[in-house]
DOROTOR-502439 format. One record per residue (C-alpha): y, z, x negated; chain; residue number from 0; residue in three letters. Coordinates in steps of 0.001 Angstrom, whole numbers. Each point is the difference from the previous one (the first is absolute). Layout:
<milos>
{Y->Y&Z->Z&X->X&chain->A&resi->NUM&resn->ALA}
...
</milos>
This chain:
<milos>
{Y->0&Z->0&X->0&chain->A&resi->0&resn->MET}
{Y->3424&Z->-871&X->-1375&chain->A&resi->1&resn->THR}
{Y->2472&Z->2784&X->-697&chain->A&resi->2&resn->LEU}
{Y->2315&Z->-802&X->2921&chain->A&resi->3&resn->ASP}
{Y->-2921&Z->80&X->2470&chain->A&resi->4&resn->LYS}
{Y->-1176&Z->3280&X->-1513&chain->A&resi->5&resn->GLU}
{Y->3464&Z->1523&X->394&chain->A&resi->6&resn->ILE}
{Y->279&Z->-1054&X->3652&chain->A&resi->7&resn->VAL}
{Y->-3504&Z->1286&X->742&chain->A&resi->8&resn->THR}
{Y->516&Z->3394&X->-1620&chain->A&resi->9&resn->ARG}
{Y->3442&Z->719&X->1402&chain->A&resi->10&resn->VAL}
{Y->-1008&Z->-1052&X->3534&chain->A&resi->11&resn->CYS}
{Y->-3139&Z->2143&X->-214&chain->A&resi->12&resn->ALA}
{Y->2006&Z->3022&X->-1156&chain->A&resi->13&resn->GLN}
{Y->2603&Z->-380&X->2729&chain->A&resi->14&resn->LEU}
{Y->-2604&Z->-623&X->2717&chain->A&resi->15&resn->ALA}
{Y->-1911&Z->3118&X->-1058&chain->A&resi->16&resn->LYS}
{Y->3193&Z->2082&X->-20&chain->A&resi->17&resn->TYR}
{Y->1040&Z->-1158&X->3487&chain->A&resi->18&resn->LEU}
{Y->-3465&Z->318&X->1537&chain->A&resi->19&resn->LEU}
{Y->-269&Z->3551&X->-1353&chain->A&resi->20&resn->GLU}
{Y->3191&Z->715&X->1951&chain->A&resi->21&resn->ARG}
{Y->-1653&Z->-1248&X->3222&chain->A&resi->22&resn->SER}
{Y->1683&Z->-3388&X->227&chain->A&resi->23&resn->ALA}
{Y->-470&Z->-1444&X->3495&chain->A&resi->24&resn->GLU}
{Y->248&Z->-3540&X->-1346&chain->A&resi->25&resn->SER}
{Y->185&Z->-1612&X->-3414&chain->A&resi->26&resn->LEU}
{Y->710&Z->-3679&X->-641&chain->A&resi->27&resn->ASN}
{Y->68&Z->-1502&X->-3480&chain->A&resi->28&resn->ILE}
{Y->1375&Z->-3505&X->-482&chain->A&resi->29&resn->SER}
{Y->-357&Z->-1695&X->-3383&chain->A&resi->30&resn->ILE}
{Y->1516&Z->-3407&X->-697&chain->A&resi->31&resn->THR}
{Y->230&Z->-1981&X->-3193&chain->A&resi->32&resn->LYS}
{Y->2622&Z->-2583&X->-791&chain->A&resi->33&resn->ALA}
{Y->859&Z->319&X->-3674&chain->A&resi->34&resn->GLU}
{Y->-773&Z->3731&X->73&chain->A&resi->35&resn->LYS}
{Y->-1935&Z->2309&X->2280&chain->A&resi->36&resn->TYR}
{Y->2141&Z->1595&X->2685&chain->A&resi->37&resn->GLU}
{Y->-1381&Z->2949&X->1943&chain->A&resi->38&resn->VAL}
{Y->1198&Z->1477&X->3289&chain->A&resi->39&resn->ARG}
{Y->-1626&Z->3087&X->1482&chain->A&resi->40&resn->ILE}
{Y->889&Z->1182&X->3496&chain->A&resi->41&resn->VAL}
{Y->-1454&Z->3228&X->1343&chain->A&resi->42&resn->SER}
{Y->488&Z->2160&X->3052&chain->A&resi->43&resn->LYS}
{Y->-251&Z->3462&X->-1498&chain->A&resi->44&resn->VAL}
{Y->1786&Z->3330&X->345&chain->A&resi->45&resn->PHE}
{Y->1293&Z->1154&X->-3378&chain->A&resi->46&resn->LEU}
{Y->1665&Z->3306&X->-779&chain->A&resi->47&resn->GLU}
{Y->3089&Z->-185&X->-2227&chain->A&resi->48&resn->ASP}
{Y->-2043&Z->1340&X->-2914&chain->A&resi->49&resn->GLU}
{Y->-2641&Z->-2741&X->408&chain->A&resi->50&resn->GLU}
{Y->2631&Z->-2713&X->308&chain->A&resi->51&resn->LEU}
{Y->1775&Z->1253&X->-3123&chain->A&resi->52&resn->ASN}
{Y->-3296&Z->24&X->-1912&chain->A&resi->53&resn->LEU}
{Y->-623&Z->-3585&X->1051&chain->A&resi->54&resn->LEU}
{Y->3530&Z->-1050&X->-1018&chain->A&resi->55&resn->LYS}
{Y->-474&Z->1653&X->-3386&chain->A&resi->56&resn->SER}
{Y->-3353&Z->-1739&X->-389&chain->A&resi->57&resn->TYR}
{Y->1462&Z->-3422&X->722&chain->A&resi->58&resn->LEU}
{Y->3116&Z->449&X->-2150&chain->A&resi->59&resn->ASN}
{Y->-1745&Z->1481&X->-3002&chain->A&resi->60&resn->VAL}
{Y->1183&Z->-844&X->-3500&chain->A&resi->61&resn->GLN}
{Y->-2703&Z->-981&X->-2498&chain->A&resi->62&resn->PRO}
{Y->368&Z->3219&X->-2008&chain->A&resi->63&resn->GLN}
{Y->-500&Z->2098&X->3170&chain->A&resi->64&resn->GLU}
{Y->-2980&Z->-1910&X->1345&chain->A&resi->65&resn->VAL}
{Y->-2609&Z->2656&X->-762&chain->A&resi->66&resn->GLY}
{Y->1890&Z->2717&X->1855&chain->A&resi->67&resn->TYR}
{Y->495&Z->-1965&X->3220&chain->A&resi->68&resn->TYR}
{Y->-3043&Z->-2270&X->115&chain->A&resi->69&resn->TYR}
{Y->-2774&Z->2414&X->-866&chain->A&resi->70&resn->LEU}
{Y->254&Z->2142&X->3171&chain->A&resi->71&resn->PRO}
{Y->-423&Z->-3159&X->2100&chain->A&resi->72&resn->LEU}
{Y->-2303&Z->-2133&X->-2079&chain->A&resi->73&resn->VAL}
{Y->-3291&Z->1923&X->-180&chain->A&resi->74&resn->GLY}
{Y->-2721&Z->-2386&X->-1094&chain->A&resi->75&resn->GLU}
{Y->2137&Z->-3151&X->74&chain->A&resi->76&resn->TYR}
{Y->939&Z->-236&X->-3664&chain->A&resi->77&resn->GLY}
{Y->845&Z->1637&X->-3278&chain->A&resi->78&resn->SER}
{Y->3457&Z->1198&X->-1010&chain->A&resi->79&resn->GLU}
{Y->299&Z->-2983&X->-2362&chain->A&resi->80&resn->GLU}
{Y->-875&Z->-2464&X->2779&chain->A&resi->81&resn->ASP}
{Y->2592&Z->1554&X->2266&chain->A&resi->82&resn->LEU}
{Y->2718&Z->-106&X->-2654&chain->A&resi->83&resn->ALA}
{Y->-546&Z->-3738&X->-263&chain->A&resi->84&resn->ILE}
{Y->-13&Z->-360&X->3786&chain->A&resi->85&resn->ILE}
{Y->3273&Z->1925&X->400&chain->A&resi->86&resn->ALA}
{Y->1726&Z->-2249&X->-2516&chain->A&resi->87&resn->MET}
{Y->-1163&Z->-3146&X->1800&chain->A&resi->88&resn->LEU}
{Y->1355&Z->745&X->3478&chain->A&resi->89&resn->LEU}
{Y->3463&Z->-1073&X->1095&chain->A&resi->90&resn->GLU}
{Y->2193&Z->-120&X->3087&chain->A&resi->91&resn->GLU}
{Y->-1471&Z->3147&X->1497&chain->A&resi->92&resn->LEU}
{Y->1296&Z->837&X->3473&chain->A&resi->93&resn->LYS}
{Y->-899&Z->2853&X->2300&chain->A&resi->94&resn->LEU}
{Y->1283&Z->473&X->3550&chain->A&resi->95&resn->ASN}
{Y->-1042&Z->2757&X->2380&chain->A&resi->96&resn->TYR}
{Y->1117&Z->-53&X->3628&chain->A&resi->97&resn->ASP}
{Y->-362&Z->3641&X->1066&chain->A&resi->98&resn->GLU}
{Y->434&Z->-742&X->3710&chain->A&resi->99&resn->SER}
{Y->-2892&Z->-2506&X->11&chain->A&resi->100&resn->LYS}
{Y->-1955&Z->1645&X->-2843&chain->A&resi->101&resn->HIS}
{Y->-223&Z->-3426&X->-1610&chain->A&resi->102&resn->GLU}
{Y->-173&Z->-399&X->-3762&chain->A&resi->103&resn->LEU}
{Y->629&Z->-3328&X->-1741&chain->A&resi->104&resn->THR}
{Y->-670&Z->-442&X->-3718&chain->A&resi->105&resn->ILE}
{Y->504&Z->-3243&X->-1888&chain->A&resi->106&resn->SER}
{Y->-233&Z->-977&X->-3654&chain->A&resi->107&resn->PHE}
{Y->-594&Z->-2965&X->-2282&chain->A&resi->108&resn->ARG}
{Y->-2133&Z->-258&X->-3118&chain->A&resi->109&resn->VAL}
{Y->2004&Z->-1225&X->-3020&chain->A&resi->110&resn->ARG}
</milos>
C-alpha cells in the first residue's frame, strides 16, 4: 500500500474508533482522490467540551507533540514513529461541531 493510502486508512480508522466509542449515531466517511486524497467525515454524535477539545488537539497536533496527543487515541493502529510521519503529511484540517444538531464534520487532505 502506498504511503498516502496508508495515511488515509490509519487516520480514518482512528477517528472512526474514537467516534464510535462515544456512541456515534451515524458515521459517514467520504474519500475522494483528484491529485491528493481528500477526506470528509460526518458524524451525529454528542461530544462534551472536553472530548471536542481533545479531538481538536488531536487534529491540530504539531509533529513534535504527536506522541502526547495521538497515543491516547491510537491503540493498536501504529507506532509513535508512524504517527509522527502521518501528522506531518496532513494538511487543510477542518473541524466543525454543531452543538444544536450534535453533528461533527471533519475534513483534511493528505499532502
